[in-house]
C-alpha positions as CSV (number, residue, x, y, z in Angstrom):
1,M,-44.3,-3.4,54.7
2,N,-44.1,0.1,56.1
3,N,-41.8,2.8,54.8
4,N,-39.7,3.1,57.9
5,L,-38.9,-0.6,57.9
6,V,-38.0,-0.5,54.2
7,R,-35.7,2.5,54.8
8,S,-34.1,0.8,57.8
9,I,-33.4,-2.3,55.8
10,A,-32.0,-0.3,52.8
11,S,-29.8,2.0,54.9
12,N,-28.4,-1.0,56.9
13,G,-27.7,-2.7,53.6
14,I,-25.8,0.3,52.4
15,V,-23.8,0.5,55.6
16,A,-23.0,-3.2,55.5
17,S,-21.8,-2.8,51.9
18,M,-19.7,0.2,52.8
19,Y,-18.1,-1.8,55.6
20,V,-17.3,-4.7,53.4
21,I,-15.9,-2.5,50.6
22,L,-13.7,-0.4,52.9
23,T,-12.3,-3.5,54.5
24,L,-11.6,-5.3,51.3
25,V,-10.1,-2.3,49.6
26,T,-7.6,-1.9,52.5
27,Y,-7.2,-5.7,52.9
28,P,-3.4,-5.7,53.6
29,I,-3.9,-3.5,56.7
30,S,-7.4,-4.7,57.7
31,F,-6.4,-8.1,59.2
32,E,-3.8,-9.8,61.5
33,G,-1.3,-8.0,63.7
34,I,-1.1,-4.4,62.8
35,Q,-4.6,-3.3,61.8
36,L,-5.9,-0.1,60.5
37,R,-9.4,-1.1,59.5
38,F,-10.9,2.2,58.4
39,A,-14.3,0.6,58.0
40,E,-14.5,0.7,61.8
41,I,-15.2,4.4,61.5
42,L,-18.7,3.3,60.6
43,V,-19.3,2.0,64.1
44,L,-19.7,5.6,65.2
45,L,-22.9,5.7,63.2
46,C,-24.5,3.8,66.1
47,F,-24.0,7.0,68.1
48,F,-26.6,8.7,65.9
49,R,-28.9,5.8,65.1
50,K,-29.0,2.5,67.1
51,D,-30.3,0.3,64.4
52,Y,-27.1,0.8,62.3
53,T,-25.6,-1.9,64.7
54,L,-27.3,-4.4,62.4
55,G,-25.7,-3.2,59.2
56,I,-22.3,-2.7,60.8
57,C,-22.2,-6.1,62.3
58,L,-23.4,-7.7,59.1
59,G,-20.8,-5.9,57.1
60,C,-18.1,-6.9,59.6
61,A,-19.1,-10.6,59.5
62,L,-19.2,-10.5,55.7
63,A,-15.8,-8.8,55.5
64,N,-14.3,-11.2,58.0
65,I,-15.1,-14.1,55.8
66,A,-12.1,-13.0,53.8
67,S,-9.9,-13.0,56.9
68,P,-6.8,-15.2,56.8
69,L,-7.9,-16.3,60.3
70,G,-11.0,-17.9,58.9
71,L,-14.3,-18.6,60.6
72,L,-13.0,-17.8,64.1
73,D,-12.3,-14.2,63.0
74,T,-15.7,-14.0,61.5
75,L,-17.2,-15.0,64.8
76,F,-14.9,-13.2,67.3
77,G,-14.1,-10.1,65.2
78,T,-17.8,-9.5,64.7
79,L,-18.4,-10.1,68.4
80,A,-15.9,-7.3,69.2
81,T,-17.7,-5.0,66.7
82,L,-21.1,-5.9,68.2
83,L,-20.0,-5.2,71.8
84,S,-18.6,-1.8,70.6
85,C,-21.8,-0.9,68.8
86,L,-24.0,-1.8,71.8
87,C,-21.9,0.4,74.1
88,I,-21.8,3.3,71.5
89,M,-25.6,3.2,71.1
90,F,-26.0,4.5,74.7
91,C,-23.2,7.1,74.8
92,K,-23.9,10.8,75.0
93,H,-20.4,11.9,74.3
94,L,-18.6,11.1,71.0
95,L,-15.2,11.1,72.7
96,L,-16.3,8.4,75.1
97,A,-17.8,6.4,72.2
98,I,-14.4,6.0,70.5
99,V,-13.1,4.1,73.6
100,F,-15.3,1.1,73.2
101,P,-14.0,-0.1,69.8
102,V,-10.4,0.4,71.0
103,L,-11.0,-1.6,74.1
104,F,-13.1,-4.5,72.6
105,N,-11.1,-4.9,69.5
106,G,-7.8,-4.7,71.4
107,I,-8.8,-7.4,73.8
108,V,-10.9,-9.7,71.6
109,V,-8.8,-9.6,68.4
110,G,-5.6,-9.5,70.5
111,L,-6.6,-12.7,72.2
112,E,-7.5,-14.1,68.8
113,L,-4.1,-13.4,67.4
114,Y,-2.5,-14.9,70.6
115,F,-4.4,-18.2,70.3
116,L,-4.5,-18.6,66.5
117,L,-1.1,-17.2,65.5
118,N,0.9,-17.6,68.8
119,E,1.6,-13.9,68.8
120,P,2.7,-12.5,72.2
121,L,-0.5,-11.6,74.1
122,L,0.3,-8.1,75.4
123,I,1.9,-7.0,72.1
124,S,-1.2,-8.3,70.2
125,I,-3.6,-6.5,72.4
126,I,-1.6,-3.3,72.3
127,S,-1.0,-3.3,68.5
128,V,-4.6,-4.0,67.7
129,A,-5.8,-1.3,70.2
130,L,-3.4,1.2,68.8
131,G,-4.5,0.6,65.3
132,E,-8.1,1.0,66.3
133,L,-7.3,4.1,68.3
134,V,-5.8,5.7,65.2
135,V,-8.9,4.9,63.2
136,M,-11.2,6.1,65.9
137,I,-9.4,9.4,66.3
138,V,-9.6,9.9,62.5
139,G,-13.3,9.0,62.7
140,Y,-13.8,11.4,65.7
141,F,-12.5,14.4,63.7
142,I,-14.5,13.4,60.6
143,Y,-17.7,13.3,62.6
144,L,-16.9,16.6,64.3
145,S,-16.4,18.2,60.9
146,I,-19.6,16.6,59.5
147,K,-21.5,17.8,62.5
148,K,-21.6,21.3,61.0
149,R,-23.6,19.9,58.1
150,K,-27.2,19.6,59.2
151,D,-28.1,17.6,56.1
152,F,-25.7,14.8,57.3
153,F,-28.1,14.0,60.1
154,L,-31.0,13.9,57.7
155,L,-29.1,11.7,55.3
156,I,-28.3,9.1,57.9
157,G,-31.7,9.3,59.5
158,A,-30.2,10.3,62.9
159,S,-32.6,9.7,65.8
160,Q,-30.3,10.6,68.7
161,N,-27.3,12.7,69.7
162,I,-27.9,15.2,66.9
163,N,-26.6,18.0,69.2
164,F,-23.9,15.8,70.6
165,K,-21.1,16.8,72.9
166,F,-17.6,16.1,72.0
């Protein structure tokens, strides 16, 4: 097995673990109506390295096993994260990248809450999207401040957007 593949598997395992831990540590605010899932900040790693999509989606799926909404949240919540990561991978502006998780999680998870918990549709979509927006704004400023540290890009093995635009 070549070194790059081993490093990719290991780093994606670490990212998946971080996602699970961050979600479970903040369990009361990571699921259902009002969500502030801080693990979602990790989706922005796809902006710098496309293959992190694997670790993030695996972490999301594993974390969602603990969801009170069960298997459907594992499936659809992970789908929202996958769609977000796929769009973020091709962004050239970090500010645009934060829009995708807000949009996909708001719609997909909002619909999930509507169908599974009989929550009002528009309120569900808006509340999930607002929670995701808060998390993405926090993440945006974290990544802006980390940008100043060149060793960060080395640490995560960044292969794109190293000199990113806001």
